[in-house]
N, CA, C and O atoms as a DFTB+ gen file, in Angstrom:
712 C
 N C O
     1  1       0.854      -1.189       0.000
     2  2       0.000       0.000       0.000
     3  2       0.889       1.239       0.000
     4  3       1.727       1.423       0.883
     5  1       0.692       2.060      -0.984
     6  2       1.405       3.328      -1.062
     7  2       0.383       4.455      -0.904
     8  3      -0.516       4.618      -1.730
     9  1       0.536       5.219       0.159
    10  2      -0.475       6.213       0.526
    11  2      -0.043       7.635       0.213
    12  3       1.140       7.931       0.044
    13  1      -1.035       8.497       0.141
    14  2      -0.834       9.950       0.109
    15  2      -1.994      10.575       0.868
    16  3      -3.087      10.013       0.933
    17  1      -1.742      11.732       1.435
    18  2      -2.799      12.490       2.113
    19  2      -3.226      13.638       1.205
    20  3      -2.397      14.394       0.699
    21  1      -4.539      13.750       1.012
    22  2      -5.100      14.904       0.322
    23  2      -5.692      15.843       1.355
    24  3      -6.440      15.412       2.233
    25  1      -5.369      17.103       1.259
    26  2      -5.939      18.132       2.125
    27  2      -6.801      19.008       1.220
    28  3      -6.286      19.823       0.454
    29  1      -8.110      18.832       1.318
    30  2      -9.047      19.482       0.407
    31  2      -9.580      20.794       0.996
    32  3     -10.214      20.794       2.052
    33  1      -9.324      21.891       0.317
    34  2      -9.962      23.188       0.585
    35  2      -9.879      23.695       2.022
    36  3     -10.823      24.313       2.514
    37  1      -8.771      23.442       2.693
    38  2      -8.608      24.030       4.025
    39  2      -7.951      25.397       3.809
    40  3      -6.763      25.607       4.051
    41  1      -8.804      26.310       3.338
    42  2      -8.378      27.652       2.944
    43  2      -9.101      28.697       3.785
    44  3     -10.106      28.412       4.436
    45  1      -8.571      29.895       3.754
    46  2      -9.122      30.976       4.583
    47  2     -10.614      31.198       4.372
    48  3     -11.347      31.344       5.351
    49  1     -11.087      31.228       3.134
    50  2     -12.504      31.506       2.905
    51  2     -13.421      30.441       3.497
    52  3     -14.571      30.745       3.815
    53  1     -12.953      29.206       3.654
    54  2     -13.787      28.134       4.205
    55  2     -13.611      27.957       5.714
    56  3     -14.381      27.236       6.349
    57  1     -12.603      28.612       6.285
    58  2     -12.397      28.508       7.728
    59  2     -12.847      29.791       8.424
    60  3     -13.622      29.740       9.379
    61  1     -12.362      30.946       7.947
    62  2     -12.698      32.201       8.627
    63  2     -13.255      33.267       7.688
    64  3     -13.592      34.365       8.131
    65  1     -13.355      32.958       6.414
    66  2     -13.796      33.943       5.430
    67  2     -15.268      33.867       5.092
    68  3     -16.096      33.518       5.934
    69  1     -15.586      34.195       3.859
    70  2     -16.968      34.354       3.403
    71  2     -17.819      33.096       3.619
    72  3     -19.026      33.210       3.831
    73  1     -17.227      31.919       3.571
    74  2     -17.974      30.676       3.789
    75  2     -17.444      29.916       5.004
    76  3     -17.633      28.705       5.123
    77  1     -16.786      30.635       5.894
    78  2     -16.169      30.018       7.065
    79  2     -17.168      29.547       8.094
    80  3     -18.310      30.006       8.145
    81  1     -16.707      28.613       8.919
    82  2     -17.562      28.108       9.992
    83  2     -16.714      27.610      11.157
    84  3     -15.562      27.210      10.984
    85  1     -17.305      27.644      12.340
    86  2     -16.655      27.068      13.524
    87  2     -16.342      25.603      13.302
    88  3     -15.313      25.108      13.761
    89  1     -17.211      24.916      12.610
    90  2     -17.032      23.485      12.344
    91  2     -15.721      23.246      11.609
    92  3     -15.002      22.295      11.916
    93  1     -15.403      24.100      10.642
    94  2     -14.157      23.950       9.885
    95  2     -12.952      24.174      10.789
    96  3     -11.959      23.454      10.690
    97  1     -13.034      25.161      11.664
    98  2     -11.914      25.476      12.559
    99  2     -11.559      24.320      13.481
   100  3     -10.394      24.142      13.837
   101  1     -12.548      23.541      13.865
   102  2     -12.295      22.507      14.873
   103  2     -11.509      21.303      14.366
   104  3     -11.096      20.472      15.175
   105  1     -11.285      21.177      13.056
   106  2     -10.497      20.044      12.559
   107  2      -9.038      20.406      12.274
   108  3      -8.245      19.530      11.930
   109  1      -8.676      21.673      12.411
   110  2      -7.330      22.111      12.044
   111  2      -6.234      21.423      12.850
   112  3      -5.240      20.975      12.278
   113  1      -6.397      21.332      14.156
   114  2      -5.323      20.723      14.964
   115  2      -5.186      19.235      14.665
   116  3      -4.075      18.703      14.687
   117  1      -6.283      18.563      14.388
   118  2      -6.231      17.135      14.063
   119  2      -5.548      16.924      12.718
   120  3      -4.718      16.026      12.577
   121  1      -5.891      17.742      11.733
   122  2      -5.214      17.651      10.433
   123  2      -3.729      17.942      10.605
   124  3      -2.896      17.255      10.015
   125  1      -3.389      18.936      11.394
   126  2      -1.989      19.288      11.628
   127  2      -1.213      18.097      12.196
   128  3      -0.093      17.827      11.761
   129  1      -1.789      17.394      13.150
   130  2      -1.133      16.209      13.718
   131  2      -0.971      15.119      12.670
   132  3       0.059      14.447      12.622
   133  1      -1.978      14.942      11.835
   134  2      -1.905      13.937      10.779
   135  2      -0.801      14.296       9.780
   136  3      -0.084      13.412       9.311
   137  1      -0.657      15.569       9.455
   138  2       0.386      15.996       8.527
   139  2       1.776      15.810       9.121
   140  3       2.711      15.446       8.409
   141  1       1.917      16.055      10.412
   142  2       3.194      15.792      11.085
   143  2       3.544      14.312      10.981
   144  3       4.675      13.957      10.648
   145  1       2.565      13.446      11.270
   146  2       2.768      12.002      11.148
   147  2       3.171      11.641       9.718
   148  3       4.084      10.841       9.513
   149  1       2.489      12.231       8.723
   150  2       2.777      11.924       7.322
   151  2       4.216      12.297       6.975
   152  3       4.925      11.519       6.338
   153  1       4.641      13.474       7.388
   154  2       6.012      13.905       7.078
   155  2       7.035      12.993       7.752
   156  3       8.052      12.650       7.151
   157  1       6.771      12.604       8.987
   158  2       7.686      11.695       9.693
   159  2       7.750      10.321       9.033
   160  3       8.762       9.629       9.142
   161  1       6.668       9.918       8.345
   162  2       6.588       8.597       7.723
   163  2       6.708       8.645       6.200
   164  3       6.403       7.666       5.518
   165  1       7.151       9.782       5.671
   166  2       7.404       9.950       4.236
   167  2       6.169       9.653       3.383
   168  3       6.273       9.088       2.294
   169  1       4.998      10.043       3.900
   170  2       3.747       9.928       3.152
   171  2       3.530      11.266       2.445
   172  3       3.460      12.304       3.104
   173  1       3.423      11.259       1.125
   174  2       3.232      12.525       0.411
   175  2       1.956      13.256       0.854
   176  3       0.926      12.647       1.143
   177  1       2.072      14.573       0.894
   178  2       0.941      15.435       1.251
   179  2       0.630      16.300       0.040
   180  3       1.505      16.974      -0.504
   181  1      -0.638      16.269      -0.373
   182  2      -1.065      17.040      -1.530
   183  2      -2.235      17.934      -1.118
   184  3      -3.311      17.447      -0.770
   185  1      -2.012      19.232      -1.162
   186  2      -3.071      20.204      -0.905
   187  2      -3.823      20.428      -2.204
   188  3      -3.211      20.645      -3.249
   189  1      -5.142      20.376      -2.145
   190  2      -5.990      20.594      -3.316
   191  2      -6.964      21.700      -2.928
   192  3      -7.792      21.530      -2.033
   193  1      -6.852      22.840      -3.620
   194  2      -7.623      24.004      -3.175
   195  2      -8.353      24.698      -4.308
   196  3      -7.901      24.714      -5.453
   197  1      -9.501      25.276      -3.955
   198  2     -10.254      26.112      -4.885
   199  2      -9.397      27.304      -5.296
   200  3      -8.692      27.895      -4.479
   201  1      -9.475      27.639      -6.571
   202  2      -8.819      28.834      -7.112
   203  2      -9.685      29.291      -8.277
   204  3      -9.435      28.945      -9.432
   205  1     -10.696      30.066      -7.956
   206  2     -11.699      30.463      -8.944
   207  2     -11.327      31.746      -9.673
   208  3     -10.472      32.514      -9.232
   209  1     -12.001      31.953     -10.808
   210  2     -11.835      33.168     -11.604
   211  2     -13.081      34.047     -11.447
   212  3     -14.211      33.559     -11.460
   213  1     -12.851      35.330     -11.301
   214  2     -13.935      36.289     -11.128
   215  2     -14.857      36.294     -12.334
   216  3     -14.400      36.374     -13.474
   217  1     -16.161      36.208     -12.080
   218  2     -17.153      36.449     -13.104
   219  2     -17.500      35.316     -14.046
   220  3     -18.428      35.454     -14.842
   221  1     -16.785      34.192     -13.987
   222  2     -17.071      33.124     -14.957
   223  2     -17.347      31.769     -14.315
   224  3     -17.435      30.765     -15.022
   225  1     -17.482      31.722     -13.032
   226  2     -17.644      30.443     -12.336
   227  2     -19.114      30.098     -12.147
   228  3     -19.843      30.865     -11.518
   229  1     -19.576      28.951     -12.679
   230  2     -20.960      28.523     -12.460
   231  2     -21.269      28.305     -10.975
   232  3     -22.415      28.435     -10.545
   233  1     -20.246      27.975     -10.210
   234  2     -20.419      27.749      -8.778
   235  2     -20.922      29.008      -8.063
   236  3     -21.597      28.916      -7.038
   237  1     -20.593      30.169      -8.602
   238  2     -21.002      31.421      -7.967
   239  2     -22.491      31.698      -8.127
   240  3     -23.012      32.644      -7.535
   241  1     -23.170      30.894      -8.910
   242  2     -24.630      30.988      -8.990
   243  2     -25.277      30.236      -7.824
   244  3     -26.455      30.431      -7.526
   245  1     -24.496      29.380      -7.173
   246  2     -24.986      28.562      -6.057
   247  2     -24.465      29.097      -4.726
   248  3     -25.208      29.184      -3.748
   249  1     -23.180      29.455      -4.700
   250  2     -22.510      29.895      -3.475
   251  2     -21.990      31.311      -3.652
   252  3     -21.821      31.778      -4.779
   253  1     -21.733      32.004      -2.534
   254  2     -21.138      33.343      -2.637
   255  2     -19.767      33.271      -3.332
   256  3     -19.131      32.217      -3.373
   257  1     -19.338      34.395      -3.864
   258  2     -18.002      34.455      -4.468
   259  2     -16.982      34.130      -3.382
   260  3     -16.996      34.707      -2.295
   261  1     -16.094      33.183      -3.710
   262  2     -15.105      32.718      -2.745
   263  2     -13.864      32.213      -3.460
   264  3     -13.910      31.881      -4.645
   265  1     -12.765      32.158      -2.741
   266  2     -11.522      31.531      -3.190
   267  2     -11.079      32.004      -4.573
   268  3     -10.722      31.195      -5.429
   269  1     -11.106      33.314      -4.782
   270  2     -10.613      33.834      -6.053
   271  2      -9.109      33.605      -6.123
   272  3      -8.374      33.920      -5.188
   273  1      -8.665      33.051      -7.246
   274  2      -7.255      32.711      -7.413
   275  2      -6.380      33.916      -7.095
   276  3      -6.589      35.007      -7.626
   277  1      -5.404      33.708      -6.227
   278  2      -4.490      34.767      -5.832
   279  2      -4.942      35.603      -4.653
   280  3      -4.177      36.425      -4.148
   281  1      -6.180      35.408      -4.203
   282  2      -6.688      36.189      -3.065
   283  2      -6.299      35.531      -1.748
   284  3      -5.930      34.357      -1.710
   285  1      -6.389      36.302      -0.673
   286  2      -6.147      35.766       0.661
   287  2      -7.117      34.629       0.972
   288  3      -6.757      33.668       1.653
   289  1      -8.345      34.741       0.471
   290  2      -9.351      33.713       0.722
   291  2      -9.001      32.364       0.137
   292  3      -9.451      31.337       0.646
   293  1      -8.205      32.342      -0.922
   294  2      -7.819      31.077      -1.551
   295  2      -6.551      30.482      -0.942
   296  3      -6.125      29.398      -1.340
   297  1      -5.953      31.173       0.008
   298  2      -4.712      30.699       0.633
   299  2      -5.003      29.619       1.682
   300  3      -6.015      29.674       2.381
   301  1      -4.118      28.659       1.777
   302  2      -4.210      27.599       2.784
   303  2      -4.030      28.240       4.155
   304  3      -3.168      29.100       4.335
   305  1      -4.849      27.818       5.126
   306  2      -4.786      28.420       6.458
   307  2      -3.409      28.219       7.086
   308  3      -2.740      27.212       6.857
   309  1      -3.013      29.196       7.874
   310  2      -1.679      29.211       8.465
   311  2      -1.331      28.009       9.315
   312  3      -0.176      27.583       9.341
   313  1      -2.319      27.452      10.016
   314  2      -2.053      26.331      10.919
   315  2      -1.546      25.080      10.213
   316  3      -0.912      24.227      10.835
   317  1      -1.823      24.968       8.915
   318  2      -1.398      23.754       8.197
   319  2      -0.701      24.096       6.875
   320  3      -0.813      23.346       5.905
   321  1      -0.001      25.197       6.832
   322  2       0.681      25.626       5.600
   323  2       1.562      24.505       5.049
   324  3       2.152      23.735       5.807
   325  1       1.644      24.424       3.727
   326  2       2.538      23.434       3.117
   327  2       3.995      23.679       3.510
   328  3       4.411      24.804       3.786
   329  1       4.740      22.595       3.524
   330  2       6.170      22.654       3.788
   331  2       6.917      22.155       2.563
   332  3       6.318      21.612       1.634
   333  1       8.218      22.342       2.570
   334  2       9.043      21.870       1.458
   335  2       8.769      20.386       1.228
   336  3       8.752      19.594       2.170
   337  1       8.559      20.027      -0.019
   338  2       8.296      18.637      -0.366
   339  2       6.819      18.307      -0.499
   340  3       6.467      17.267      -1.054
   341  1       5.945      19.183       0.004
   342  2       4.503      18.989      -0.166
   343  2       4.118      19.461      -1.569
   344  3       4.875      20.174      -2.228
   345  1       2.942      19.056      -2.006
   346  2       2.439      19.413      -3.330
   347  2       1.173      20.261      -3.181
   348  3       0.477      20.197      -2.168
   349  1       0.894      21.063      -4.228
   350  2      -0.307      21.906      -4.209
   351  2      -0.940      21.887      -5.601
   352  3      -0.301      22.237      -6.594
   353  1      -2.189      21.477      -5.654
   354  2      -2.960      21.438      -6.896
   355  2      -4.130      22.421      -6.741
   356  3      -4.851      22.378      -5.744
   357  1      -4.313      23.291      -7.716
   358  2      -5.453      24.204      -7.706
   359  2      -6.571      23.603      -8.551
   360  3      -6.323      22.941      -9.558
   361  1      -7.820      23.849      -8.114
   362  2      -8.977      23.322      -8.841
   363  2     -10.030      24.413      -8.990
   364  3     -10.060      25.382      -8.231
   365  1     -10.899      24.232      -9.996
   366  2     -11.992      25.174     -10.214
   367  2     -13.351      24.523     -10.024
   368  3     -14.371      25.211     -10.082
   369  1     -13.392      23.242      -9.804
   370  2     -14.640      22.505      -9.612
   371  2     -14.564      21.740      -8.303
   372  3     -13.531      21.753      -7.635
   373  1     -15.647      21.075      -7.934
   374  2     -15.709      20.381      -6.647
   375  2     -14.653      19.289      -6.506
   376  3     -14.034      19.161      -5.450
   377  1     -14.445      18.511      -7.548
   378  2     -13.509      17.396      -7.462
   379  2     -12.072      17.845      -7.681
   380  3     -11.782      18.641      -8.574
   381  1     -11.183      17.325      -6.854
   382  2      -9.762      17.596      -7.019
   383  2      -9.168      16.967      -8.265
   384  3      -8.058      17.315      -8.667
   385  1      -9.898      16.041      -8.883
   386  2      -9.413      15.371     -10.082
   387  2      -9.845      16.060     -11.374
   388  3      -9.193      15.894     -12.406
   389  1     -10.930      16.828     -11.334
   390  2     -11.510      17.366     -12.561
   391  2     -10.599      18.420     -13.184
   392  3     -10.393      19.496     -12.622
   393  1     -10.060      18.089     -14.356
   394  2      -9.207      18.989     -15.130
   395  2      -8.033      19.559     -14.326
   396  3      -7.679      20.730     -14.464
   397  1      -7.436      18.704     -13.483
   398  2      -6.223      19.066     -12.750
   399  2      -5.175      17.987     -13.034
   400  3      -5.462      17.006     -13.720
   401  1      -4.009      18.161     -12.529
   402  2      -2.947      17.166     -12.684
   403  2      -2.874      16.187     -11.522
   404  3      -1.870      15.492     -11.370
   405  1      -3.921      16.117     -10.694
   406  2      -3.865      15.283      -9.498
   407  2      -3.624      13.807      -9.821
   408  3      -2.747      13.185      -9.222
   409  1      -4.373      13.249     -10.741
   410  2      -4.218      11.824     -11.043
   411  2      -2.810      11.517     -11.554
   412  3      -2.212      10.520     -11.150
   413  1      -2.283      12.353     -12.426
   414  2      -0.926      12.145     -12.942
   415  2       0.102      12.201     -11.813
   416  3       1.022      11.384     -11.768
   417  1      -0.052      13.159     -10.907
   418  2       0.862      13.260      -9.768
   419  2       0.809      11.997      -8.916
   420  3       1.845      11.446      -8.544
   421  1      -0.405      11.542      -8.610
   422  2      -0.552      10.336      -7.791
   423  2       0.061       9.120      -8.484
   424  3       0.710       8.300      -7.835
   425  1      -0.139       9.001      -9.787
   426  2       0.452       7.874     -10.548
   427  2       1.972       7.971     -10.519
   428  3       2.647       6.958     -10.336
   429  1       2.526       9.173     -10.695
   430  2       3.975       9.352     -10.652
   431  2       4.544       8.976      -9.289
   432  3       5.653       8.451      -9.191
   433  1       3.771       9.252      -8.235
   434  2       4.201       8.914      -6.870
   435  2       3.928       7.448      -6.518
   436  3       4.285       6.985      -5.434
   437  1       3.291       6.724      -7.446
   438  2       2.952       5.295      -7.251
   439  2       1.980       5.092      -6.092
   440  3       2.068       4.102      -5.367
   441  1       1.057       6.033      -5.922
   442  2       0.065       5.994      -4.844
   443  2      -1.127       5.153      -5.270
   444  3      -1.611       5.268      -6.396
   445  1      -1.601       4.297      -4.353
   446  2      -2.827       3.533      -4.621
   447  2      -3.888       3.752      -3.544
   448  3      -5.021       3.289      -3.682
   449  1      -3.522       4.459      -2.472
   450  2      -4.431       4.673      -1.351
   451  2      -4.421       6.149      -0.965
   452  3      -3.362       6.737      -0.746
   453  1      -5.620       6.742      -0.883
   454  2      -5.741       8.158      -0.513
   455  2      -6.362       8.308       0.858
   456  3      -7.420       7.744       1.139
   457  1      -5.707       9.064       1.700
   458  2      -6.260       9.472       2.990
   459  2      -6.774      10.894       2.757
   460  3      -5.995      11.836       2.612
   461  1      -8.093      11.025       2.726
   462  2      -8.699      12.303       2.338
   463  2      -9.149      13.074       3.572
   464  3      -9.877      12.559       4.422
   465  1      -8.694      14.329       3.646
   466  2      -9.069      15.237       4.727
   467  2      -9.624      16.509       4.107
   468  3      -9.444      16.751       2.913
   469  1     -10.304      17.328       4.917
   470  2     -10.667      18.651       4.445
   471  2     -12.109      19.069       4.591
   472  3     -12.877      18.507       5.371
   473  1     -12.447      20.077       3.809
   474  2     -13.707      20.793       3.879
   475  2     -14.284      20.860       2.462
   476  3     -13.481      21.059       1.551
   477  1     -15.429      20.734       2.204
   478  2     -16.650      20.400       2.928
   479  2     -16.948      18.932       2.611
   480  3     -16.936      18.535       1.446
   481  1     -17.211      18.134       3.632
   482  2     -17.338      16.684       3.479
   483  2     -18.308      16.292       2.381
   484  3     -17.995      15.428       1.562
   485  1     -19.467      16.907       2.349
   486  2     -20.506      16.493       1.397
   487  2     -20.414      17.195       0.040
   488  3     -21.278      17.005      -0.816
   489  1     -19.392      17.988      -0.156
   490  2     -19.238      18.634      -1.464
   491  2     -17.862      18.237      -2.032
   492  3     -17.750      17.209      -2.700
   493  1     -16.845      19.016      -1.780
   494  2     -15.548      18.778      -2.429
   495  2     -14.870      17.493      -1.972
   496  3     -14.244      16.809      -2.783
   497  1     -14.979      17.151      -0.695
   498  2     -14.405      15.889      -0.236
   499  2     -15.112      14.725      -0.921
   500  3     -14.457      13.822      -1.442
   501  1     -16.427      14.739      -0.925
   502  2     -17.202      13.641      -1.512
   503  2     -16.973      13.528      -3.021
   504  3     -16.832      12.417      -3.533
   505  1     -16.934      14.642      -3.738
   506  2     -16.717      14.580      -5.184
   507  2     -15.302      14.107      -5.512
   508  3     -15.101      13.384      -6.488
   509  1     -14.334      14.506      -4.713
   510  2     -12.972      14.019      -4.910
   511  2     -12.905      12.523      -4.625
   512  3     -12.244      11.782      -5.353
   513  1     -13.586      12.073      -3.570
   514  2     -13.636      10.638      -3.259
   515  2     -14.293       9.858      -4.394
   516  3     -13.842       8.763      -4.730
   517  1     -15.344      10.403      -4.983
   518  2     -16.008       9.727      -6.103
   519  2     -15.033       9.532      -7.252
   520  3     -14.919       8.430      -7.788
   521  1     -14.330      10.588      -7.634
   522  2     -13.388      10.468      -8.738
   523  2     -12.211       9.571      -8.384
   524  3     -11.668       8.902      -9.264
   525  1     -11.807       9.539      -7.134
   526  2     -10.754       8.607      -6.701
   527  2     -11.239       7.169      -6.870
   528  3     -10.502       6.315      -7.362
   529  1     -12.463       6.909      -6.466
   530  2     -13.060       5.574      -6.623
   531  2     -13.106       5.161      -8.091
   532  3     -12.734       4.040      -8.439
   533  1     -13.561       6.069      -8.944
   534  2     -13.665       5.767     -10.376
   535  2     -12.302       5.456     -10.994
   536  3     -12.214       4.756     -12.002
   537  1     -11.240       5.984     -10.376
   538  2      -9.889       5.753     -10.887
   539  2      -9.179       4.588     -10.194
   540  3      -8.015       4.306     -10.480
   541  1      -9.890       3.909      -9.278
   542  2      -9.343       2.703      -8.665
   543  2      -8.532       2.892      -7.399
   544  3      -7.855       1.961      -6.964
   545  1      -8.580       4.070      -6.795
   546  2      -7.855       4.288      -5.547
   547  2      -8.635       3.738      -4.361
   548  3      -9.865       3.784      -4.343
   549  1      -7.920       3.222      -3.380
   550  2      -8.516       2.885      -2.085
   551  2      -8.674       4.210      -1.346
   552  3      -7.801       5.075      -1.414
   553  1      -9.790       4.362      -0.640
   554  2     -10.104       5.633       0.023
   555  2     -10.212       5.420       1.525
   556  3     -10.940       4.544       1.992
   557  1      -9.478       6.233       2.272
   558  2      -9.546       6.247       3.733
   559  2      -9.921       7.661       4.148
   560  3      -9.294       8.629       3.716
   561  1     -10.944       7.778       4.986
   562  2     -11.374       9.102       5.442
   563  2     -11.406       9.128       6.964
   564  3     -12.295       8.536       7.577
   565  1     -10.432       9.817       7.584
   566  2     -10.503      10.008       9.027
   567  2     -11.603      11.030       9.339
   568  3     -11.486      12.203       8.986
   569  1     -12.649      10.581       9.992
   570  2     -13.832      11.428      10.197
   571  2     -13.542      12.659      11.047
   572  3     -14.292      13.634      10.997
   573  1     -12.460      12.626      11.828
   574  2     -12.096      13.792      12.639
   575  2     -11.206      14.775      11.870
   576  3     -10.703      15.743      12.439
   577  1     -11.018      14.515      10.570
   578  2     -10.225      15.398       9.713
   579  2     -11.021      15.921       8.520
   580  3     -10.445      16.476       7.585
   581  1     -12.338      15.747       8.549
   582  2     -13.226      16.309       7.529
   583  2     -14.391      16.988       8.242
   584  3     -14.743      16.632       9.366
   585  1     -14.974      17.961       7.575
   586  2     -16.095      18.657       8.208
   587  2     -17.052      19.209       7.163
   588  3     -16.646      19.723       6.121
   589  1     -18.339      19.084       7.479
   590  2     -19.421      19.641       6.668
   591  2     -20.013      20.838       7.420
   592  3     -19.502      21.242       8.464
   593  1     -21.088      21.391       6.877
   594  2     -21.713      22.548       7.514
   595  2     -22.753      22.183       8.559
   596  3     -23.234      23.049       9.290
   597  1     -23.108      20.882       8.633
   598  2     -24.062      20.438       9.653
   599  2     -23.777      18.980       9.990
   600  3     -23.129      18.265       9.225
   601  1     -24.270      18.553      11.144
   602  2     -24.122      17.148      11.543
   603  2     -24.798      16.226      10.543
   604  3     -24.251      15.180      10.195
   605  1     -25.975      16.602      10.080
   606  2     -26.713      15.748       9.144
   607  2     -25.944      15.570       7.836
   608  3     -25.850      14.456       7.320
   609  1     -25.394      16.661       7.297
   610  2     -24.621      16.568       6.057
   611  2     -23.351      15.753       6.259
   612  3     -22.960      14.973       5.389
   613  1     -22.715      15.933       7.398
   614  2     -21.490      15.184       7.712
   615  2     -21.772      13.682       7.753
   616  3     -21.083      12.897       7.102
   617  1     -22.774      13.294       8.509
   618  2     -23.100      11.868       8.651
   619  2     -23.556      11.257       7.338
   620  3     -23.160      10.140       7.002
   621  1     -24.380      11.975       6.596
   622  2     -24.850      11.448       5.316
   623  2     -23.671      11.214       4.373
   624  3     -23.566      10.149       3.766
   625  1     -22.789      12.197       4.249
   626  2     -21.662      12.086       3.320
   627  2     -20.729      10.942       3.714
   628  3     -20.284      10.181       2.855
   629  1     -20.435      10.817       4.998
   630  2     -19.552       9.728       5.438
   631  2     -20.160       8.368       5.145
   632  3     -19.481       7.479       4.632
   633  1     -21.441       8.202       5.469
   634  2     -22.109       6.915       5.207
   635  2     -22.190       6.632       3.709
   636  3     -22.001       5.495       3.275
   637  1     -22.469       7.666       2.924
   638  2     -22.565       7.511       1.471
   639  2     -21.228       7.037       0.894
   640  3     -21.184       6.084       0.116
   641  1     -20.144       7.707       1.278
   642  2     -18.830       7.340       0.751
   643  2     -18.424       5.938       1.193
   644  3     -17.769       5.204       0.451
   645  1     -18.815       5.584       2.391
   646  2     -18.525       4.239       2.880
   647  2     -19.286       3.191       2.069
   648  3     -18.714       2.190       1.638
   649  1     -20.565       3.429       1.868
   650  2     -21.423       2.449       1.193
   651  2     -21.184       2.407      -0.321
   652  3     -21.092       1.324      -0.898
   653  1     -21.084       3.552      -0.958
   654  2     -21.044       3.613      -2.412
   655  2     -19.614       3.513      -2.963
   656  3     -19.407       2.916      -4.020
   657  1     -18.632       4.085      -2.268
   658  2     -17.251       4.067      -2.762
   659  2     -16.369       3.082      -2.002
   660  3     -15.192       2.923      -2.328
   661  1     -16.927       2.421      -0.994
   662  2     -16.117       1.488      -0.210
   663  2     -15.064       2.183       0.636
   664  3     -14.071       1.571       1.027
   665  1     -15.282       3.469       0.920
   666  2     -14.314       4.223       1.724
   667  2     -14.245       3.646       3.128
   668  3     -15.259       3.266       3.713
   669  1     -13.045       3.591       3.647
   670  2     -12.851       3.196       5.044
   671  2     -12.983       4.458       5.892
   672  3     -12.140       5.352       5.825
   673  1     -14.036       4.521       6.680
   674  2     -14.251       5.661       7.570
   675  2     -13.613       5.296       8.900
   676  3     -13.974       4.297       9.522
   677  1     -12.670       6.109       9.325
   678  2     -11.887       5.786      10.507
   679  2     -11.602       7.068      11.288
   680  3     -12.343       8.042      11.158
   681  1     -10.554       7.083      12.085
   682  2     -10.121       8.267      12.812
   683  2      -8.648       8.509      12.526
   684  3      -7.948       7.613      12.054
   685  1      -8.177       9.715      12.809
   686  2      -6.764      10.001      12.601
   687  2      -5.889       9.094      13.463
   688  3      -4.812       8.680      13.033
   689  1      -6.341       8.786      14.670
   690  2      -5.555       7.898      15.551
   691  2      -5.345       6.530      14.916
   692  3      -4.271       5.944      15.054
   693  1      -6.341       6.022      14.232
   694  2      -6.194       4.709      13.580
   695  2      -5.320       4.813      12.341
   696  3      -4.642       3.848      11.986
   697  1      -5.321       5.965      11.675
   698  2      -4.447       6.147      10.520
   699  2      -2.982       6.050      10.959
   700  3      -2.146       5.527      10.222
   701  1      -2.674       6.550      12.149
   702  2      -1.301       6.515      12.639
   703  2      -0.754       5.093      12.703
   704  3       0.457       4.890      12.611
   705  1      -1.622       4.124      12.858
   706  2      -1.178       2.723      12.985
   707  2      -1.237       1.948      11.677
   708  3      -0.962       0.748      11.664
   709  1      -1.589       2.603      10.583
   710  2      -1.634       1.919       9.278
   711  2      -0.252       1.542       8.797
   712  3      -0.111       0.961       7.721
């Protein structure tokens, strides 16, 4: 098993900005510990973040304008900033795989298992997990490292990914022993 950690959309606009929430803030320290473990165990870390363009995003018809490429809102939060050797992929759609170089990077790294963390569980995390499943990756989701906007959305998304994509829903503590 060759693993990588994906950190989905843990950016200023989703933690403290226009679409921020207390729920998002509460997973930062757990993700930080998981990233420390990953670096100590030579597990690649790939940040996948929204980087939208002003005025042309269909998503802005559904959600407020957020994560404009190059803005402070699109920056990864300070508590889990990338370090040397980490990777960063920008995306314009919900899935980290859609029209990005993520799959090629994972193939180059010989990764077959993704540990997916981030925000929002029932949107970008779930869509990224779907595309990972379609591409044959094993999916592990530490439930204490993902967050939705409500308990109901969180539970539904976790159960859905477990049932439909075969995702292993676990905790960060159990990931440490993988």
